[in-house]
C-alpha positions as a printed Julia matrix, in Angstrom:
279×3 Matrix{Float64}:
 -13.52  33.21   -7.59
 -10.41  35.06   -6.42
  -8.19  32.48   -8.16
 -10.16  32.9   -11.39
  -9.83  36.67  -11.15
  -6.05  36.42  -10.72
  -5.8   34.0   -13.62
  -7.8   36.37  -15.85
  -5.51  39.26  -14.9
  -2.43  37.2   -15.76
  -4.0   36.03  -19.0
  -4.77  39.59  -20.09
  -1.25  40.72  -19.18
   0.43  37.91  -21.13
  -1.85  38.03  -24.21
  -2.21  41.66  -25.33
  -2.95  40.47  -28.89
  -6.49  39.61  -27.8
  -7.26  43.31  -27.45
  -9.83  44.95  -29.71
  -9.29  48.68  -29.13
 -12.52  50.69  -28.99
 -14.59  47.51  -29.04
 -17.68  49.25  -27.66
 -17.46  51.9   -30.36
 -18.01  49.19  -32.99
 -20.87  47.7   -30.97
 -22.51  51.11  -30.6
 -22.08  52.03  -34.26
 -23.49  48.7   -35.44
 -26.44  48.92  -33.05
 -27.14  52.52  -34.1
 -27.17  51.49  -37.76
 -29.61  48.63  -37.14
 -31.82  50.92  -35.03
 -31.96  53.48  -37.84
 -32.85  50.82  -40.41
 -35.53  49.56  -38.01
 -36.94  53.07  -37.69
 -37.39  53.41  -41.45
 -38.22  49.79  -42.21
 -41.71  49.0   -43.45
 -41.44  45.25  -42.89
 -42.87  43.48  -39.85
 -40.22  43.1   -37.17
 -37.98  45.67  -38.82
 -34.47  45.21  -40.1
 -33.3   43.58  -36.85
 -35.39  40.47  -37.59
 -32.45  39.3   -39.69
 -29.97  39.74  -36.85
 -31.43  38.5   -33.55
 -30.34  35.22  -31.95
 -32.58  32.26  -32.74
 -31.24  28.75  -32.12
 -33.47  27.08  -34.7
 -32.56  29.57  -37.44
 -28.87  29.26  -36.6
 -29.0   25.47  -36.79
 -30.8   25.76  -40.11
 -27.83  27.65  -41.58
 -28.13  31.33  -40.55
 -24.83  31.26  -38.7
 -24.31  35.03  -38.82
 -26.86  35.39  -36.01
 -24.24  34.09  -33.53
 -22.51  37.45  -33.97
 -25.12  39.87  -35.27
 -27.34  39.58  -32.2
 -24.8   41.94  -30.58
 -26.16  44.75  -32.75
 -29.88  44.24  -32.15
 -31.16  47.3   -30.25
 -33.21  46.81  -27.09
 -35.63  49.34  -25.7
 -38.35  51.53  -27.11
 -38.03  54.38  -29.56
 -34.93  55.66  -31.3
 -34.41  58.34  -28.62
 -34.2   55.78  -25.78
 -31.87  53.63  -27.88
 -29.59  56.64  -28.43
 -29.5   57.4   -24.69
 -28.67  53.79  -23.8
 -25.94  53.59  -26.46
 -24.31  56.75  -25.16
 -24.52  55.29  -21.64
 -22.85  52.02  -22.73
 -20.13  53.8   -24.69
 -19.29  56.2   -21.87
 -18.94  53.44  -19.28
 -17.04  51.11  -21.61
 -14.64  53.9   -22.55
 -13.87  54.57  -18.86
 -13.36  50.85  -18.17
 -11.06  50.46  -21.16
  -8.92  53.41  -20.0
  -8.76  51.93  -16.49
  -8.05  48.32  -17.49
  -6.52  48.53  -20.91
  -8.04  47.24  -24.14
  -7.11  43.6   -23.5
  -8.88  43.2   -20.19
 -11.97  45.07  -21.32
 -12.14  42.96  -24.5
 -11.84  39.72  -22.5
 -14.43  40.97  -19.99
 -16.97  41.84  -22.66
 -16.38  38.81  -24.87
 -16.58  36.42  -21.93
 -20.08  37.78  -21.33
 -20.89  37.35  -25.01
 -19.71  33.73  -24.97
 -21.79  32.98  -21.86
 -24.78  34.54  -23.61
 -24.27  32.4   -26.69
 -24.09  29.23  -24.59
 -27.33  30.16  -22.82
 -28.86  31.03  -26.18
 -28.24  27.53  -27.49
 -29.59  26.12  -24.23
 -32.87  28.07  -24.1
 -33.26  29.0   -27.78
 -32.89  32.77  -27.54
 -30.62  35.42  -26.03
 -29.73  39.12  -26.26
 -26.92  41.38  -25.16
 -29.04  43.75  -23.06
 -28.07  42.45  -19.6
 -24.38  42.18  -20.43
 -24.42  45.86  -21.42
 -26.38  46.8   -18.29
 -23.92  44.91  -16.1
 -21.14  47.18  -17.34
 -22.45  49.62  -14.75
 -21.62  47.2   -11.92
 -17.98  47.18  -13.05
 -17.98  50.97  -13.32
 -19.52  51.39   -9.86
 -17.03  48.98   -8.29
 -14.11  51.01   -9.63
 -15.62  54.45   -8.96
 -18.22  54.04   -6.18
 -18.0   57.63   -4.91
 -18.03  59.4    -8.25
 -20.94  61.82   -8.35
 -23.19  62.33  -11.38
 -26.3   64.41  -12.04
 -29.36  62.18  -12.2
 -31.71  63.53  -14.9
 -29.07  66.29  -15.26
 -30.38  67.81  -11.99
 -29.97  65.62   -8.88
 -26.4   64.89   -7.66
 -26.02  61.24   -6.68
 -23.12  58.87   -6.13
 -22.51  56.02   -8.54
 -22.74  53.37   -5.79
 -26.38  54.29   -5.07
 -27.26  54.0    -8.75
 -25.59  50.59   -8.73
 -28.04  49.48   -6.02
 -30.91  50.54   -8.29
 -29.29  48.56  -11.1
 -29.04  45.51   -8.82
 -32.71  45.9    -7.85
 -33.6   46.0   -11.54
 -31.75  42.73  -12.16
 -33.53  41.06   -9.24
 -36.87  42.39  -10.49
 -36.21  41.02  -13.98
 -35.23  37.57  -12.71
 -38.24  37.33  -10.41
 -40.48  38.54  -13.23
 -39.31  35.74  -15.51
 -39.78  33.17  -12.75
 -43.31  34.29  -11.83
 -44.36  34.53  -15.47
 -43.39  30.92  -16.08
 -40.16  31.54  -18.04
 -37.45  30.33  -15.65
 -35.02  29.72  -18.51
 -35.08  33.43  -19.39
 -33.96  34.3   -15.86
 -30.58  32.89  -16.91
 -29.93  35.98  -19.05
 -29.58  38.51  -16.19
 -28.01  35.79  -14.03
 -25.09  35.13  -16.39
 -24.49  38.88  -16.72
 -24.0   39.01  -12.95
 -21.86  35.86  -13.08
 -19.62  37.44  -15.71
 -19.21  40.49  -13.46
 -18.32  38.29  -10.47
 -15.65  36.45  -12.47
 -13.72  39.72  -12.64
 -14.74  41.4    -9.36
 -15.43  38.72   -6.74
 -12.0   39.23   -5.19
 -12.52  42.99   -4.93
 -15.92  42.5    -3.31
 -14.45  40.06   -0.75
 -11.69  42.54    0.06
 -14.31  45.25    0.58
 -16.4   43.04    2.89
 -13.32  42.01    4.91
 -12.25  45.65    5.21
 -15.68  46.59    6.59
 -15.52  43.68    9.05
 -12.14  44.86   10.3
 -13.51  48.38   10.78
 -16.48  47.07   12.77
 -14.28  44.79   14.88
 -11.89  47.67   15.49
 -14.72  49.89   16.71
 -16.01  47.09   18.95
 -12.57  46.56   20.46
 -12.26  50.28   21.13
 -15.63  50.23   22.88
 -14.68  47.23   24.98
 -11.31  48.8    25.88
 -12.98  52.06   26.9
 -15.48  50.23   29.1
 -12.67  48.22   30.67
 -10.72  51.4    31.38
 -13.73  52.93   33.06
 -14.26  49.84   35.21
 -10.58  49.76   36.15
 -10.61  53.44   37.15
 -13.72  52.95   39.25
 -12.2   49.99   41.07
  -8.95  51.86   41.74
 -10.4   55.2    42.94
 -13.76  53.99   44.21
 -15.61  56.33   41.86
 -15.61  57.33   38.21
 -16.61  61.03   38.3
 -15.81  63.6    41.02
 -16.87  67.26   41.13
 -13.84  69.58   41.28
 -15.84  72.1    43.39
 -17.78  70.17   46.02
 -16.07  66.79   45.88
 -19.26  64.81   45.3
 -18.86  61.64   43.24
 -21.06  59.41   41.16
 -20.86  56.88   44.03
 -21.78  59.18   46.94
 -24.43  61.04   44.9
 -25.66  58.76   42.1
 -28.68  61.03   41.54
 -26.41  63.8    40.17
 -25.17  64.13   36.6
 -21.49  64.85   35.98
 -20.01  66.76   33.04
 -16.54  67.84   31.92
 -16.0   71.53   31.17
 -14.57  72.32   27.73
 -13.61  75.88   28.79
 -11.41  74.84   31.67
  -7.76  74.25   30.88
  -7.45  70.61   31.81
  -9.67  67.61   32.43
 -12.02  68.9    35.15
 -15.32  67.3    36.1
 -18.27  69.06   37.71
 -21.6   67.91   39.08
 -24.86  69.27   37.71
 -24.98  71.84   40.55
 -21.65  73.44   39.57
 -21.23  72.8    35.84
 -22.65  76.25   35.03
 -21.59  78.15   38.13
 -17.91  77.32   38.66
 -14.92  79.56   37.94
 -13.12  78.37   34.82
  -9.6   77.19   35.44
  -7.11  78.91   33.12
């Protein structure tokens, strides 16, 4: 996966002519137009019935459906469609500024091509999961960005990404349990498309966390070793600066270090609150 990611980065750098600037703006505008026609259409299935992906209709000559399925709205009423389109455009705009038009175009169109291949395999496809997976890319680049959920609750993007991941798992399991395993390919290829571009970043993140954990473990081991070495050398670990009792001679006592004393002075539980502070 890392090698594929590097190859994609080189490809995008060497072939800037593949860029379609503001690609998502065209997708959003086309989808909004179809949604409006659907809202005012009196025919069964609405205006989008002429645009969705159907393998049999495509093979019978309606080749435009290979492209026009990108503009078929998904969701409920026109208000929800408008919210989702704004969401897609905002995220895509941020990704395009971060990556450049070429890489974003390749990223989005690679998902489209995977969708088309699955569509010919199972007979139907849509662009919904590819658009939803844009959020994974956004969250990977800006995990700690904070947004207002429902315009009220502040929450970091990375936590919303976990909800998005749970939604994808729920959708795939739903298709499997309902007896439509082929439809589970739609959310699966959206995740695959994301991994083609981000697998290397995810591996770097996991390795970084492992190094942090190993570093903490080594520090713990070193601290314990230092304590054991000190105890072997002096014969005790803690000694009261007032009475001279140690954790060896009086194991029933607790020993504390005073933060008010100038220096590293230890006291037993009998003198920790009654000693004269050393200045």
